[in-house]
Structures are given as C-alpha cells and as structure tokens.
C-alpha positions in Angstrom: -51.3 -57.7 -19.9 -48.5 -56.0 -21.9 -45.1 -57.4 -20.9 -42.1 -55.1 -20.1 -39.6 -54.6 -22.8 -36.2 -56.2 -22.2 -33.0 -55.3 -24.0 -31.0 -58.3 -25.3 -27.8 -58.8 -23.3 -25.6 -58.1 -26.3 -27.5 -55.0 -27.2 -27.2 -53.7 -23.7 -23.5 -54.2 -23.7 -23.0 -52.3 -26.9 -25.3 -49.5 -25.8 -23.5 -49.1 -22.5 -20.1 -49.2 -24.0 -21.0 -46.7 -26.6 -22.7 -44.4 -24.1 -19.7 -44.6 -21.8 -17.4 -43.6 -24.7 -19.7 -40.7 -25.5 -19.4 -39.5 -21.9 -15.7 -39.8 -21.8 -15.4 -38.0 -25.1 -17.6 -35.2 -23.8 -15.5 -34.8 -20.6 -12.1 -34.9 -22.2 -11.3 -31.4 -23.5 -8.8 -30.9 -26.2 -5.3 -29.8 -25.0 -5.2 -26.0 -25.0 -1.8 -24.4 -24.7 -3.0 -20.9 -25.3 -2.8 -20.0 -21.7 0.8 -21.2 -21.4 1.7 -19.3 -24.5 0.1 -16.1 -23.2 1.9 -16.4 -19.9 5.3 -16.8 -21.7 4.6 -13.6 -23.5 4.4 -11.6 -20.2 7.3 -9.7 -18.9 6.3 -10.7 -15.3 5.1 -14.3 -14.8 3.5 -16.3 -12.0 6.5 -18.7 -12.0 8.9 -15.8 -11.2 10.4 -15.9 -7.7 11.9 -12.5 -6.9 14.7 -12.3 -4.3 16.1 -8.8 -4.5 15.6 -5.2 -5.8 17.9 -2.3 -6.2 17.6 1.3 -7.5 20.3 2.7 -9.8 19.8 6.4 -10.3 16.4 6.4 -12.1 16.3 2.6 -12.8 14.9 -0.3 -10.8 16.2 -3.8 -11.1 14.6 -7.1 -9.8 16.4 -10.5 -9.8 15.3 -14.0 -9.1 15.3 -17.6 -10.2 16.7 -18.9 -13.5 18.9 -15.9 -14.1 15.9 -13.5 -14.2 16.6 -9.8 -14.4 13.7 -7.3 -14.7 14.3 -3.6 -15.4 12.1 -0.5 -15.5 12.5 3.2 -14.7 11.3 4.7 -11.4 8.5 6.6 -13.1 7.2 3.9 -15.6 5.3 0.8 -14.6 6.4 -1.4 -17.6 9.2 -4.0 -17.1 11.7 -5.3 -19.6 12.7 -8.9 -19.1 16.1 -10.5 -19.7 17.9 -13.7 -18.6 21.6 -14.0 -17.7 23.2 -16.8 -19.8 23.4 -20.1 -17.8 20.3 -19.1 -15.8 22.0 -18.7 -12.4 19.8 -18.5 -9.4 20.1 -14.9 -8.3 19.6 -14.1 -4.6 20.8 -10.5 -4.2 21.7 -7.4 -6.3 23.3 -4.1 -5.5 23.9 -0.8 -7.3 27.4 0.8 -6.8 28.0 4.6 -6.8 29.6 4.4 -10.3 26.2 3.0 -11.4 27.5 -0.5 -12.1 25.4 -3.4 -10.9 26.5 -6.6 -9.1 24.3 -9.6 -8.6 25.0 -12.6 -6.4 24.1 -16.2 -7.3 23.8 -19.3 -5.2 26.7 -21.0 -7.0 29.7 -18.8 -5.8 29.4 -16.4 -8.7 28.7 -12.8 -9.1 27.6 -11.0 -12.3 28.7 -7.4 -13.0 27.1 -5.0 -15.5 28.2 -1.6 -16.5 25.6 -1.0 -19.2 22.3 -1.1 -17.3 21.9 -4.9 -17.3 22.2 -5.3 -21.0 25.3 -7.5 -20.6 26.9 -9.2 -17.6 30.4 -10.2 -16.8 30.5 -13.5 -14.9 33.0 -13.6 -12.0 33.7 -17.0 -10.3 34.6 -16.9 -6.7 37.2 -19.2 -5.2 35.8 -19.2 -1.7 34.6 -22.5 -0.2 31.9 -20.8 1.7 28.3 -20.1 0.7 27.4 -16.4 0.3 24.2 -14.8 1.3 24.3 -11.0 0.6 26.1 -8.5 -1.5 26.6 -4.7 -1.2 28.7 -1.8 -2.5 30.7 0.7 -0.5 31.0 4.4 -1.3 34.4 3.7 -3.0 32.7 1.1 -5.3 34.3 -1.8 -3.5 32.2 -4.9 -3.6 31.4 -6.7 -0.3 29.7 -10.1 0.4 29.0 -12.1 3.6 28.2 -15.8 4.1 28.9 -19.0 5.9 31.5 -19.5 8.6 31.2 -15.7 9.3 33.0 -15.1 6.0 33.5 -11.5 4.7 34.6 -11.2 1.0 35.7 -7.9 -0.5 37.1 -6.6 -3.8 38.5 -3.1 -4.5 39.1 -3.7 -8.2 35.7 -4.6 -9.6 36.1 -8.3 -8.8 39.6 -8.8 -10.3 40.9 -9.9 -6.9 39.4 -10.7 -3.6 40.3 -10.5 0.1 38.6 -13.1 2.3 38.2 -12.6 6.1 36.5 -14.6 8.7 35.3 -13.8 12.2 36.1 -17.4 13.1 32.5 -18.1 14.1 30.6 -21.0 12.7 27.7 -18.8 11.8 26.0 -17.7 8.6 26.2 -13.9 8.0 23.0 -12.7 6.4 23.4 -8.9 5.9 25.9 -6.1 5.5 25.1 -2.4 5.7 27.3 0.7 5.2 26.4 3.6 7.4 29.1 5.7 5.8 32.6 5.2 4.2 34.2 3.9 7.4 31.3 2.3 9.5 30.0 -1.1 8.5 27.4 -3.3 10.3 27.0 -7.0 9.8 24.4 -9.3 11.3 23.8 -13.1 11.1 23.0 -16.4 12.6 23.1 -17.2 16.4 22.5 -13.5 17.1 26.0 -12.5 15.8 26.3 -8.7 15.3 29.6 -7.1 14.5 30.8 -3.7 13.3 33.9 -2.0 11.7 34.9 1.6 12.1 37.8 1.6 9.6 36.1 0.5 6.3 36.4 -3.2 7.0 40.2 -3.3 7.7 39.5 -4.6 11.2 36.3 -5.7 13.0 35.2 -4.9 16.6 34.5 -7.7 19.1 31.2 -9.3 18.1 28.1 -8.6 20.1 25.3 -11.2 20.4 21.6 -10.6 20.1 19.7 -12.5 22.9 18.4 -16.0 22.5 20.6 -16.8 19.4 18.2 -14.6 17.4 18.6 -15.3 13.6 18.5 -12.0 11.9 17.0 -12.3 8.5 17.2 -8.5 8.1 18.7 -5.5 9.7 18.2 -1.7 9.3 20.3 0.9 11.1 19.7 4.7 10.9 23.0 5.4 12.5 25.7 3.5 14.5 23.6 3.5 17.6 20.0 2.8 16.6 18.7 0.0 14.5 16.3 -3.0 14.1 16.6 -6.6 13.3 13.8 -8.9 12.1 13.4 -12.7 12.1 11.1 -15.6 12.5 7.6 -15.5 14.2 7.2 -11.8 13.4 9.9 -10.9 15.9 11.6 -7.5 15.7 14.3 -6.3 18.1 15.4 -2.7 18.6 18.7 -1.3 19.9 19.7 2.2 20.8 23.3 1.5 21.9 24.9 -0.1 18.9 23.9 -3.6 19.7 25.0 -3.7 23.3 21.4 -4.3 24.4 18.2 -5.2 22.5 14.5 -4.8 23.3 11.8 -7.1 21.8 9.1 -5.0 20.2 5.5 -6.2 19.8 4.3 -6.9 16.3 0.8 -7.9 15.1 2.1 -10.9 13.1 3.8 -14.2 13.5 5.0 -14.3 9.9 8.8 -14.1 9.3 10.2 -10.6 8.8 12.5 -10.5 5.7 13.4 -6.9 5.4 13.0 -3.2 6.3 12.6 -0.1 4.2 12.9 3.6 5.1 10.9 6.1 3.0 9.8 9.6 3.4 6.7 8.4 5.2 8.5 6.3 7.8 10.1 2.9 8.6 8.4 -0.3 7.3 9.0 -4.0 7.8 7.8 -6.7 5.4 7.9 -10.5 5.2 5.9 -13.7 4.5 2.2 -13.9 3.9 2.2 -10.4 2.3 3.1 -8.9 5.6 3.6 -5.1 5.7 4.2 -3.3 8.9 4.7 0.4 9.8 6.7 1.7 12.8 5.0 4.7 14.5 5.3 6.0 18.0 7.3 3.0 19.2 4.8 0.5 17.9 4.5 -1.7 14.8 1.1 -1.5 13.0 -0.2 -3.9 10.4 -1.0 -2.4 7.0 -3.7 -4.4 5.2 -3.1 -5.3 1.5 -5.6 -6.8 -0.9 -3.0 -9.1 -2.3 -2.6 -12.9 -2.2 -0.5 -14.3 0.6 3.1 -14.5 -0.8 6.5 -13.7 0.7 7.9 -10.2 0.2 11.7 -10.5 0.0 12.8 -7.0 -0.8 11.5 -3.4 -1.3 12.5 0.0 -2.6 11.0 3.4 -2.3 9.1 5.1 -5.1 8.2 8.7 -5.6 5.0 10.2 -4.1 4.8 8.2 -0.8 5.0 4.8 -2.6 7.1 1.6 -2.4 7.7 -1.4 -4.6 7.6 -4.9 -2.9 9.1 -8.0 -4.6 8.5 -11.6 -3.8 7.0 -15.0 -4.7 4.6 -15.9 -7.5 5.7 -13.1 -9.7 4.9 -10.4 -7.1 6.1 -6.9 -8.0 3.6 -4.9 -5.9 3.5 -1.1 -6.0 1.9 0.3 -2.8 0.9 3.8 -1.9 1.1 4.6 1.9 -0.6 7.6 3.4 -2.2 8.3 6.8 -1.2 4.8 8.0 -3.2 3.2 5.1 -1.8 1.2 2.2 -3.4 0.5 -1.2 -2.1 -1.1 -4.3 -1.0 1.3 -7.0 -0.3 1.1 -10.7 3.1 2.9 -10.4 
C-alpha cells in the first residue's frame, strides 16, 4: 500500500514561514495619502467644527476651530476658506451696522475686520472672565457677555472697554438687541435680565424656573420670547420673563439656537435637530443628514436657511408646507 507523503520538518517550517509572509504582504496595503490630500484641498472639511454664522449685507460668514473663517455670498453656494493668524478657537461672530465684523475667541480675544474678512485686527481683552457671546448694537458698539454675569462693551471699535457685572456667579450665554435702547440677556441658573437705556443700567434680574440653563434665547419684542436648553426643553414667556411656560417638543436633544425667517420660527440643536413652531406647538422636521450638532443658522432667500455645526456641516435647507429638504443653495 502506498504510504502517505510527509513533509520534512525543516521544509514545513520554511513553507509555513514563507506562506505567512505572503499573506501579510498581501494584507498590508501601501500607505495612500491621496484621500488626505484631497480633503485638504476642499474649502469645507470634515474636521471643521463650526460654531457661529452671521450675515453682513449680501455675505455670509462661518467661524470655528483653529481660526477658521469661511465666506460666501448669499446667492452663491461656493465658500472661500481663510485662517486667522495664530489659529484662535472662534466661538461667535457678529456683523455690525457699519459692515465691520467682530469674532470672539476662547482666549479673551476678539478679532475685527473692516474689509470683508480679508484681514483681522486682534484685540486682547483685559478681563479675567471667560466670554461666551458677542453682538453689535445699532450704534456699532460691541457687546460681550460671560462668566460671573459679566457684560463688556466698547463704543470705540475696541479701543477701550467698560466692564459691568450683575454680581451673580453665573455664566451669561446670550445678548439680544430688540432696538437701540432695549437689550435682553440670558444665562446660567435661569438668569434673565433686561436694560431699557442701552445698557447704562440693568433691571432687577428675573429667574427662569428650575435654574434653567438657557443655551439660546429669541425674543420678537420685549414681552414675548423663547429660551432653549438641555433635553429638548423650550420655555415661552409673554410677559417679559415674569412667567414662563414649558412647551412640549418632540425631541430630547439639546436646543442650541432659534431662527426667525419668512416662513416662521425654528429651533435647532444636537443630533441634526430642526423644529418648527406652529399653532403653539413644536414640530420635528426630518432631515436626511448625519446626526451632528447644529450650532447656528441664518436665513437664505426663497424660504431657505443655512445651518452650521459639527463635522464640517454647512447645510442649506428649504422649508415649505412644514417639510424640509436639503438644498444646494
């Protein structure tokens, strides 16, 4: 009977070692940086984390991490990318009536541009407090709010500053100008305060129930407004913050902002949340977009809006008949 063939031990070792090497060689692909290079050529990248938007006449600006500033016109979809020297982490931007721009960084700095974001003047702030939001008044004065209920303002384009405090150990998160004289500020622990003389003095603070942390606020006048926060909560007042009603929402995602357009009032937030307010109720608008945070939004022509957020998200959305769809605008 024919005997079974047996590999010599040495031969088996050489064969197995060589075979394993061939397997490893076949599995190990050569390093390919083409994808990285292609991503770096894009004006909008997946690594971008957008924090704020503003509209300046016919131009839109978006700011985010590493000094990022994106610019496009309202009617054109293509962005131009630039980076502020030093790559500051930018958390807010505002357009002033004189068409200058002011951007706020996390390192007690603001950056001001008078040439459509082509160049920026760095202004270091002497305050010891952290600042969260920036805005411009009708007279082009610059206003910021932050920790320990601090209110910082400049009437000379940042040459000098006046620092006020409400003497509350609370982080102020937003400042809105209703008109030249009337200002509303919201913040941590439900703090809500107003001024009727352009910020020279401040009224006695009101407090939103349950220490509500307002991530965003939107008032249509001195009496009626909304605040949004964690767990999808939105509160509504019709008496200037003396009382608040909790409104039902179809989400538990944090609400980061509000936007008024010609089609209504919207709220947006984490997990690509987009809500519309209609007949006293908040309705979820479905978007075929990956779940990212939306931090800010601006209105676009023809019933559209632009949402900005994480993972390079700059999302144009058309809204009509309580339906939302992604747009190329």
